[in-house]
N, CA, C, O and CB atoms as a CASP TS submission, in Angstrom:
PFRMAT TS
TARGET T0000
AUTHOR 0000-0000-0000
METHOD Language model
MODEL 1
PARENT N/A
ATOM      1  N   MET     1       6.274 125.185  52.664  1.00  0.00           N
ATOM      2  CA  MET     1       5.865 124.190  53.618  1.00  0.00           C
ATOM      3  C   MET     1       5.359 124.840  54.891  1.00  0.00           C
ATOM      4  O   MET     1       5.786 125.935  55.257  1.00  0.00           O
ATOM      5  CB  MET     1       7.005 123.251  53.920  1.00  0.00           C
ATOM      6  N   LEU     2       4.473 124.176  55.540  1.00  0.00           N
ATOM      7  CA  LEU     2       3.963 124.674  56.805  1.00  0.00           C
ATOM      8  C   LEU     2       4.965 124.429  57.916  1.00  0.00           C
ATOM      9  O   LEU     2       5.587 123.370  58.002  1.00  0.00           O
ATOM     10  CB  LEU     2       2.629 124.021  57.139  1.00  0.00           C
ATOM     11  N   ASP     3       5.103 125.431  58.759  1.00  0.00           N
ATOM     12  CA  ASP     3       5.951 125.290  59.938  1.00  0.00           C
ATOM     13  C   ASP     3       5.087 124.736  61.064  1.00  0.00           C
ATOM     14  O   ASP     3       4.112 125.375  61.460  1.00  0.00           O
ATOM     15  CB  ASP     3       6.611 126.660  60.344  1.00  0.00           C
ATOM     16  N   ARG     4       5.416 123.595  61.569  1.00  0.00           N
ATOM     17  CA  ARG     4       4.599 122.929  62.585  1.00  0.00           C
ATOM     18  C   ARG     4       5.084 123.201  64.009  1.00  0.00           C
ATOM     19  O   ARG     4       4.969 122.339  64.880  1.00  0.00           O
ATOM     20  CB  ARG     4       4.586 121.437  62.332  1.00  0.00           C
ATOM     21  N   THR     5       5.620 124.382  64.243  1.00  0.00           N
ATOM     22  CA  THR     5       6.043 124.746  65.590  1.00  0.00           C
ATOM     23  C   THR     5       4.824 124.785  66.498  1.00  0.00           C
ATOM     24  O   THR     5       3.841 125.456  66.185  1.00  0.00           O
ATOM     25  CB  THR     5       6.780 126.112  65.595  1.00  0.00           C
ATOM     26  N   GLY     6       4.876 124.091  67.594  1.00  0.00           N
ATOM     27  CA  GLY     6       3.759 124.076  68.532  1.00  0.00           C
ATOM     28  C   GLY     6       3.587 125.413  69.225  1.00  0.00           C
ATOM     29  O   GLY     6       4.540 126.176  69.385  1.00  0.00           O
ATOM     30  N   THR     7       2.385 125.678  69.623  1.00  0.00           N
ATOM     31  CA  THR     7       2.105 126.886  70.385  1.00  0.00           C
ATOM     32  C   THR     7       1.614 126.492  71.762  1.00  0.00           C
ATOM     33  O   THR     7       1.215 125.352  72.001  1.00  0.00           O
ATOM     34  CB  THR     7       1.067 127.780  69.663  1.00  0.00           C
ATOM     35  N   GLN     8       1.651 127.455  72.655  1.00  0.00           N
ATOM     36  CA  GLN     8       1.187 127.247  74.016  1.00  0.00           C
ATOM     37  C   GLN     8      -0.056 128.090  74.239  1.00  0.00           C
ATOM     38  O   GLN     8      -0.433 128.902  73.394  1.00  0.00           O
ATOM     39  CB  GLN     8       2.292 127.600  75.046  1.00  0.00           C
ATOM     40  N   PHE     9      -0.679 127.890  75.372  1.00  0.00           N
ATOM     41  CA  PHE     9      -1.854 128.662  75.757  1.00  0.00           C
ATOM     42  C   PHE     9      -1.400 129.815  76.639  1.00  0.00           C
ATOM     43  O   PHE     9      -0.505 129.645  77.466  1.00  0.00           O
ATOM     44  CB  PHE     9      -2.905 127.771  76.491  1.00  0.00           C
ATOM     45  N   SER    10      -2.005 130.982  76.475  1.00  0.00           N
ATOM     46  CA  SER    10      -1.685 132.137  77.309  1.00  0.00           C
ATOM     47  C   SER    10      -2.958 132.655  77.955  1.00  0.00           C
ATOM     48  O   SER    10      -3.941 132.945  77.273  1.00  0.00           O
ATOM     49  CB  SER    10      -0.997 133.252  76.479  1.00  0.00           C
ATOM     50  N   HIS    11      -2.931 132.767  79.266  1.00  0.00           N
ATOM     51  CA  HIS    11      -4.046 133.349  80.020  1.00  0.00           C
ATOM     52  C   HIS    11      -3.438 134.329  81.017  1.00  0.00           C
ATOM     53  O   HIS    11      -2.834 133.922  82.009  1.00  0.00           O
ATOM     54  CB  HIS    11      -4.914 132.235  80.753  1.00  0.00           C
ATOM     55  N   VAL    12      -3.599 135.615  80.750  1.00  0.00           N
ATOM     56  CA  VAL    12      -3.011 136.646  81.591  1.00  0.00           C
ATOM     57  C   VAL    12      -4.133 137.386  82.302  1.00  0.00           C
ATOM     58  O   VAL    12      -5.045 137.916  81.668  1.00  0.00           O
ATOM     59  CB  VAL    12      -2.135 137.626  80.755  1.00  0.00           C
ATOM     60  N   LYS    13      -4.054 137.416  83.627  1.00  0.00           N
ATOM     61  CA  LYS    13      -5.024 138.155  84.435  1.00  0.00           C
ATOM     62  C   LYS    13      -4.510 139.580  84.660  1.00  0.00           C
ATOM     63  O   LYS    13      -3.308 139.818  84.547  1.00  0.00           O
ATOM     64  CB  LYS    13      -5.279 137.436  85.799  1.00  0.00           C
ATOM     65  N   PRO    14      -5.385 140.519  84.972  1.00  0.00           N
ATOM     66  CA  PRO    14      -4.953 141.912  85.150  1.00  0.00           C
ATOM     67  C   PRO    14      -3.794 142.089  86.130  1.00  0.00           C
ATOM     68  O   PRO    14      -2.956 142.967  85.923  1.00  0.00           O
ATOM     69  CB  PRO    14      -6.113 142.734  85.618  1.00  0.00           C
ATOM     70  N   ALA    15      -3.722 141.303  87.163  1.00  0.00           N
ATOM     71  CA  ALA    15      -2.643 141.444  88.147  1.00  0.00           C
ATOM     72  C   ALA    15      -1.323 140.837  87.666  1.00  0.00           C
ATOM     73  O   ALA    15      -0.283 141.062  88.285  1.00  0.00           O
ATOM     74  CB  ALA    15      -3.051 140.792  89.456  1.00  0.00           C
ATOM     75  N   ASP    16      -1.350 140.076  86.576  1.00  0.00           N
ATOM     76  CA  ASP    16      -0.138 139.398  86.096  1.00  0.00           C
ATOM     77  C   ASP    16       0.848 140.339  85.412  1.00  0.00           C
ATOM     78  O   ASP    16       2.059 140.163  85.552  1.00  0.00           O
ATOM     79  CB  ASP    16      -0.517 138.296  85.139  1.00  0.00           C
ATOM     80  N   THR    17       0.364 141.320  84.686  1.00  0.00           N
ATOM     81  CA  THR    17       1.231 142.271  83.987  1.00  0.00           C
ATOM     82  C   THR    17       0.683 143.676  84.166  1.00  0.00           C
ATOM     83  O   THR    17      -0.511 143.861  84.400  1.00  0.00           O
ATOM     84  CB  THR    17       1.347 141.919  82.481  1.00  0.00           C
ATOM     85  N   GLN    18       1.556 144.658  84.057  1.00  0.00           N
ATOM     86  CA  GLN    18       1.181 146.057  84.223  1.00  0.00           C
ATOM     87  C   GLN    18       1.223 146.769  82.877  1.00  0.00           C
ATOM     88  O   GLN    18       1.925 146.337  81.962  1.00  0.00           O
ATOM     89  CB  GLN    18       2.112 146.757  85.234  1.00  0.00           C
ATOM     90  N   PHE    19       0.466 147.863  82.757  1.00  0.00           N
ATOM     91  CA  PHE    19       0.577 148.721  81.582  1.00  0.00           C
ATOM     92  C   PHE    19       1.914 149.450  81.662  1.00  0.00           C
ATOM     93  O   PHE    19       2.287 149.958  82.719  1.00  0.00           O
ATOM     94  CB  PHE    19      -0.621 149.734  81.494  1.00  0.00           C
ATOM     95  N   GLU    20       2.631 149.502  80.543  1.00  0.00           N
ATOM     96  CA  GLU    20       3.950 150.122  80.508  1.00  0.00           C
ATOM     97  C   GLU    20       4.094 150.993  79.269  1.00  0.00           C
ATOM     98  O   GLU    20       3.488 150.705  78.237  1.00  0.00           O
ATOM     99  CB  GLU    20       5.051 149.055  80.541  1.00  0.00           C
ATOM    100  N   PRO    21       4.898 152.067  79.361  1.00  0.00           N
ATOM    101  CA  PRO    21       5.210 152.859  78.168  1.00  0.00           C
ATOM    102  C   PRO    21       6.253 152.125  77.330  1.00  0.00           C
ATOM    103  O   PRO    21       6.728 151.056  77.714  1.00  0.00           O
ATOM    104  CB  PRO    21       5.721 154.277  78.558  1.00  0.00           C
ATOM    105  N   GLY    22       6.599 152.695  76.206  1.00  0.00           N
ATOM    106  CA  GLY    22       7.689 152.129  75.418  1.00  0.00           C
ATOM    107  C   GLY    22       7.256 151.414  74.161  1.00  0.00           C
ATOM    108  O   GLY    22       8.051 150.699  73.550  1.00  0.00           O
ATOM    109  N   GLY    23       6.005 151.592  73.762  1.00  0.00           N
ATOM    110  CA  GLY    23       5.544 150.956  72.536  1.00  0.00           C
ATOM    111  C   GLY    23       5.753 151.856  71.332  1.00  0.00           C
ATOM    112  O   GLY    23       6.616 152.734  71.346  1.00  0.00           O
ATOM    113  N   LEU    24       4.972 151.639  70.306  1.00  0.00           N
ATOM    114  CA  LEU    24       5.109 152.409  69.070  1.00  0.00           C
ATOM    115  C   LEU    24       4.727 153.875  69.231  1.00  0.00           C
ATOM    116  O   LEU    24       5.278 154.733  68.541  1.00  0.00           O
ATOM    117  CB  LEU    24       4.265 151.791  67.993  1.00  0.00           C
ATOM    118  N   ARG    25       3.810 154.169  70.114  1.00  0.00           N
ATOM    119  CA  ARG    25       3.341 155.539  70.316  1.00  0.00           C
ATOM    120  C   ARG    25       3.554 155.920  71.776  1.00  0.00           C
ATOM    121  O   ARG    25       3.179 155.173  72.680  1.00  0.00           O
ATOM    122  CB  ARG    25       1.838 155.687  69.917  1.00  0.00           C
ATOM    123  N   ASP    26       4.163 157.098  72.005  1.00  0.00           N
ATOM    124  CA  ASP    26       4.459 157.494  73.380  1.00  0.00           C
ATOM    125  C   ASP    26       3.223 157.926  74.163  1.00  0.00           C
ATOM    126  O   ASP    26       3.289 158.062  75.385  1.00  0.00           O
ATOM    127  CB  ASP    26       5.461 158.610  73.379  1.00  0.00           C
ATOM    128  N   PHE    27       2.095 158.145  73.481  1.00  0.00           N
ATOM    129  CA  PHE    27       0.880 158.546  74.184  1.00  0.00           C
ATOM    130  C   PHE    27      -0.022 157.359  74.521  1.00  0.00           C
ATOM    131  O   PHE    27      -1.154 157.550  74.966  1.00  0.00           O
ATOM    132  CB  PHE    27       0.113 159.547  73.349  1.00  0.00           C
ATOM    133  N   PHE    28       0.466 156.145  74.315  1.00  0.00           N
ATOM    134  CA  PHE    28      -0.248 154.931  74.713  1.00  0.00           C
ATOM    135  C   PHE    28       0.559 154.158  75.751  1.00  0.00           C
ATOM    136  O   PHE    28       1.784 154.269  75.816  1.00  0.00           O
ATOM    137  CB  PHE    28      -0.536 154.041  73.486  1.00  0.00           C
ATOM    138  N   LEU    29      -0.143 153.383  76.550  1.00  0.00           N
ATOM    139  CA  LEU    29       0.480 152.417  77.454  1.00  0.00           C
ATOM    140  C   LEU    29       0.102 151.030  76.959  1.00  0.00           C
ATOM    141  O   LEU    29      -0.996 150.830  76.440  1.00  0.00           O
ATOM    142  CB  LEU    29       0.029 152.639  78.951  1.00  0.00           C
ATOM    143  N   TYR    30       0.995 150.085  77.115  1.00  0.00           N
ATOM    144  CA  TYR    30       0.813 148.744  76.567  1.00  0.00           C
ATOM    145  C   TYR    30       0.916 147.698  77.672  1.00  0.00           C
ATOM    146  O   TYR    30       1.754 147.808  78.566  1.00  0.00           O
ATOM    147  CB  TYR    30       1.851 148.464  75.466  1.00  0.00           C
ATOM    148  N   ARG    31       0.058 146.685  77.603  1.00  0.00           N
ATOM    149  CA  ARG    31       0.114 145.572  78.556  1.00  0.00           C
ATOM    150  C   ARG    31       0.284 144.280  77.768  1.00  0.00           C
ATOM    151  O   ARG    31      -0.545 143.942  76.923  1.00  0.00           O
ATOM    152  CB  ARG    31      -1.174 145.518  79.455  1.00  0.00           C
ATOM    153  N   ASP    32       1.358 143.568  78.053  1.00  0.00           N
ATOM    154  CA  ASP    32       1.673 142.323  77.351  1.00  0.00           C
ATOM    155  C   ASP    32       0.666 141.242  77.722  1.00  0.00           C
ATOM    156  O   ASP    32       0.321 141.085  78.894  1.00  0.00           O
ATOM    157  CB  ASP    32       3.108 141.856  77.682  1.00  0.00           C
ATOM    158  N   LEU    33       0.198 140.502  76.734  1.00  0.00           N
ATOM    159  CA  LEU    33      -0.760 139.421  76.963  1.00  0.00           C
ATOM    160  C   LEU    33      -0.116 138.039  76.930  1.00  0.00           C
ATOM    161  O   LEU    33      -0.809 137.033  77.085  1.00  0.00           O
ATOM    162  CB  LEU    33      -1.858 139.487  75.933  1.00  0.00           C
ATOM    163  N   GLY    34       1.190 137.976  76.731  1.00  0.00           N
ATOM    164  CA  GLY    34       1.877 136.689  76.713  1.00  0.00           C
ATOM    165  C   GLY    34       1.737 135.912  75.421  1.00  0.00           C
ATOM    166  O   GLY    34       2.152 134.755  75.345  1.00  0.00           O
ATOM    167  N   ILE    35       1.159 136.530  74.404  1.00  0.00           N
ATOM    168  CA  ILE    35       0.920 135.838  73.139  1.00  0.00           C
ATOM    169  C   ILE    35       2.225 135.582  72.381  1.00  0.00           C
ATOM    170  O   ILE    35       2.393 134.518  71.786  1.00  0.00           O
ATOM    171  CB  ILE    35      -0.039 136.651  72.268  1.00  0.00           C
ATOM    172  N   ALA    36       3.141 136.539  72.399  1.00  0.00           N
ATOM    173  CA  ALA    36       4.416 136.361  71.691  1.00  0.00           C
ATOM    174  C   ALA    36       5.183 135.161  72.246  1.00  0.00           C
ATOM    175  O   ALA    36       5.739 134.368  71.486  1.00  0.00           O
ATOM    176  CB  ALA    36       5.278 137.638  71.801  1.00  0.00           C
ATOM    177  N   GLU    37       5.209 135.036  73.548  1.00  0.00           N
ATOM    178  CA  GLU    37       5.900 133.894  74.156  1.00  0.00           C
ATOM    179  C   GLU    37       5.196 132.579  73.820  1.00  0.00           C
ATOM    180  O   GLU    37       5.851 131.576  73.534  1.00  0.00           O
ATOM    181  CB  GLU    37       5.983 134.071  75.682  1.00  0.00           C
ATOM    182  N   ALA    38       3.874 132.585  73.856  1.00  0.00           N
ATOM    183  CA  ALA    38       3.109 131.359  73.602  1.00  0.00           C
ATOM    184  C   ALA    38       3.206 130.896  72.147  1.00  0.00           C
ATOM    185  O   ALA    38       3.099 129.702  71.865  1.00  0.00           O
ATOM    186  CB  ALA    38       1.651 131.576  73.968  1.00  0.00           C
ATOM    187  N   THR    39       3.410 131.846  71.221  1.00  0.00           N
ATOM    188  CA  THR    39       3.466 131.491  69.796  1.00  0.00           C
ATOM    189  C   THR    39       4.889 131.533  69.244  1.00  0.00           C
ATOM    190  O   THR    39       5.094 131.489  68.031  1.00  0.00           O
ATOM    191  CB  THR    39       2.580 132.429  68.989  1.00  0.00           C
ATOM    192  N   HIS    40       5.858 131.617  70.134  1.00  0.00           N
ATOM    193  CA  HIS    40       7.274 131.664  69.740  1.00  0.00           C
ATOM    194  C   HIS    40       7.556 132.829  68.798  1.00  0.00           C
ATOM    195  O   HIS    40       8.312 132.693  67.836  1.00  0.00           O
ATOM    196  CB  HIS    40       7.684 130.349  69.072  1.00  0.00           C
ATOM    197  N   GLY    41       6.934 133.986  69.086  1.00  0.00           N
ATOM    198  CA  GLY    41       7.180 135.208  68.333  1.00  0.00           C
ATOM    199  C   GLY    41       6.408 135.365  67.037  1.00  0.00           C
ATOM    200  O   GLY    41       6.595 136.358  66.334  1.00  0.00           O
ATOM    201  N   LYS    42       5.553 134.426  66.701  1.00  0.00           N
ATOM    202  CA  LYS    42       4.800 134.521  65.445  1.00  0.00           C
ATOM    203  C   LYS    42       3.674 135.553  65.519  1.00  0.00           C
ATOM    204  O   LYS    42       3.320 136.160  64.508  1.00  0.00           O
ATOM    205  CB  LYS    42       4.222 133.161  65.083  1.00  0.00           C
ATOM    206  N   VAL    43       3.115 135.751  66.707  1.00  0.00           N
ATOM    207  CA  VAL    43       2.011 136.692  66.899  1.00  0.00           C
ATOM    208  C   VAL    43       2.324 137.528  68.133  1.00  0.00           C
ATOM    209  O   VAL    43       2.799 137.006  69.142  1.00  0.00           O
ATOM    210  CB  VAL    43       0.632 135.946  67.050  1.00  0.00           C
ATOM    211  N   ILE    44       2.055 138.826  68.047  1.00  0.00           N
ATOM    212  CA  ILE    44       2.246 139.721  69.187  1.00  0.00           C
ATOM    213  C   ILE    44       0.913 140.395  69.469  1.00  0.00           C
ATOM    214  O   ILE    44       0.256 140.874  68.545  1.00  0.00           O
ATOM    215  CB  ILE    44       3.376 140.781  68.912  1.00  0.00           C
ATOM    216  N   ALA    45       0.509 140.439  70.727  1.00  0.00           N
ATOM    217  CA  ALA    45      -0.750 141.090  71.094  1.00  0.00           C
ATOM    218  C   ALA    45      -0.571 141.826  72.417  1.00  0.00           C
ATOM    219  O   ALA    45       0.013 141.301  73.365  1.00  0.00           O
ATOM    220  CB  ALA    45      -1.906 140.054  71.194  1.00  0.00           C
ATOM    221  N   HIS    46      -1.084 143.045  72.459  1.00  0.00           N
ATOM    222  CA  HIS    46      -1.044 143.862  73.663  1.00  0.00           C
ATOM    223  C   HIS    46      -2.412 144.490  73.870  1.00  0.00           C
ATOM    224  O   HIS    46      -3.162 144.698  72.916  1.00  0.00           O
ATOM    225  CB  HIS    46       0.060 144.952  73.568  1.00  0.00           C
ATOM    226  N   LEU    47      -2.730 144.789  75.115  1.00  0.00           N
ATOM    227  CA  LEU    47      -3.838 145.695  75.403  1.00  0.00           C
ATOM    228  C   LEU    47      -3.246 147.090  75.358  1.00  0.00           C
ATOM    229  O   LEU    47      -2.139 147.313  75.851  1.00  0.00           O
ATOM    230  CB  LEU    47      -4.530 145.386  76.803  1.00  0.00           C
ATOM    231  N   VAL    48      -3.961 148.018  74.781  1.00  0.00           N
ATOM    232  CA  VAL    48      -3.458 149.377  74.628  1.00  0.00           C
ATOM    233  C   VAL    48      -4.463 150.334  75.243  1.00  0.00           C
ATOM    234  O   VAL    48      -5.670 150.201  75.039  1.00  0.00           O
ATOM    235  CB  VAL    48      -3.203 149.723  73.131  1.00  0.00           C
ATOM    236  N   LYS    49      -3.951 151.310  76.007  1.00  0.00           N
ATOM    237  CA  LYS    49      -4.837 152.352  76.528  1.00  0.00           C
ATOM    238  C   LYS    49      -4.140 153.697  76.389  1.00  0.00           C
ATOM    239  O   LYS    49      -2.913 153.783  76.422  1.00  0.00           O
ATOM    240  CB  LYS    49      -5.224 152.077  78.016  1.00  0.00           C
ATOM    241  N   ALA    50      -4.943 154.743  76.234  1.00  0.00           N
ATOM    242  CA  ALA    50      -4.398 156.088  76.076  1.00  0.00           C
ATOM    243  C   ALA    50      -3.762 156.536  77.381  1.00  0.00           C
ATOM    244  O   ALA    50      -4.299 156.302  78.463  1.00  0.00           O
ATOM    245  CB  ALA    50      -5.496 157.082  75.637  1.00  0.00           C
ATOM    246  N   ASN    51      -2.617 157.181  77.263  1.00  0.00           N
ATOM    247  CA  ASN    51      -1.903 157.693  78.422  1.00  0.00           C
ATOM    248  C   ASN    51      -2.034 159.204  78.499  1.00  0.00           C
ATOM    249  O   ASN    51      -2.295 159.753  79.569  1.00  0.00           O
ATOM    250  CB  ASN    51      -0.430 157.287  78.372  1.00  0.00           C
ATOM    251  N   MET    52      -1.856 159.874  77.375  1.00  0.00           N
ATOM    252  CA  MET    52      -1.971 161.328  77.295  1.00  0.00           C
ATOM    253  C   MET    52      -2.252 161.702  75.846  1.00  0.00           C
ATOM    254  O   MET    52      -1.991 160.928  74.925  1.00  0.00           O
ATOM    255  CB  MET    52      -0.673 162.036  77.820  1.00  0.00           C
ATOM    256  N   ALA    53      -2.780 162.882  75.670  1.00  0.00           N
ATOM    257  CA  ALA    53      -3.071 163.340  74.308  1.00  0.00           C
ATOM    258  C   ALA    53      -1.768 163.630  73.573  1.00  0.00           C
ATOM    259  O   ALA    53      -0.833 164.166  74.168  1.00  0.00           O
ATOM    260  CB  ALA    53      -3.975 164.601  74.329  1.00  0.00           C
ATOM    261  N   PRO    54      -1.691 163.282  72.276  1.00  0.00           N
ATOM    262  CA  PRO    54      -0.477 163.601  71.521  1.00  0.00           C
ATOM    263  C   PRO    54      -0.346 165.108  71.330  1.00  0.00           C
ATOM    264  O   PRO    54      -1.347 165.816  71.221  1.00  0.00           O
ATOM    265  CB  PRO    54      -0.487 162.891  70.155  1.00  0.00           C
ATOM    266  N   GLU    55       0.881 165.590  71.291  1.00  0.00           N
ATOM    267  CA  GLU    55       1.112 167.017  71.072  1.00  0.00           C
ATOM    268  C   GLU    55       1.007 167.333  69.588  1.00  0.00           C
ATOM    269  O   GLU    55       1.615 166.655  68.760  1.00  0.00           O
ATOM    270  CB  GLU    55       2.493 167.444  71.620  1.00  0.00           C
ATOM    271  N   GLY    56       0.248 168.345  69.256  1.00  0.00           N
ATOM    272  CA  GLY    56       0.144 168.798  67.875  1.00  0.00           C
ATOM    273  C   GLY    56      -0.590 167.854  66.948  1.00  0.00           C
ATOM    274  O   GLY    56      -0.267 167.782  65.762  1.00  0.00           O
ATOM    275  N   GLY    57      -1.562 167.135  67.454  1.00  0.00           N
ATOM    276  CA  GLY    57      -2.271 166.300  66.524  1.00  0.00           C
ATOM    277  C   GLY    57      -3.205 165.393  67.155  1.00  0.00           C
ATOM    278  O   GLY    57      -3.876 164.622  66.469  1.00  0.00           O
TER
END
């Protein structure tokens, strides 16, 4: 059956959230877009940017 959980709208401006470490890769920084909260955890989306080159690869 389809889950009819409602979703919300997310609009995040650059000043609303900061890039932070702590994601899947230590050489990237991640900025939360508010999608997980708006979809009650069904979808996760981040902006990702390189922080430093990975060691040995």
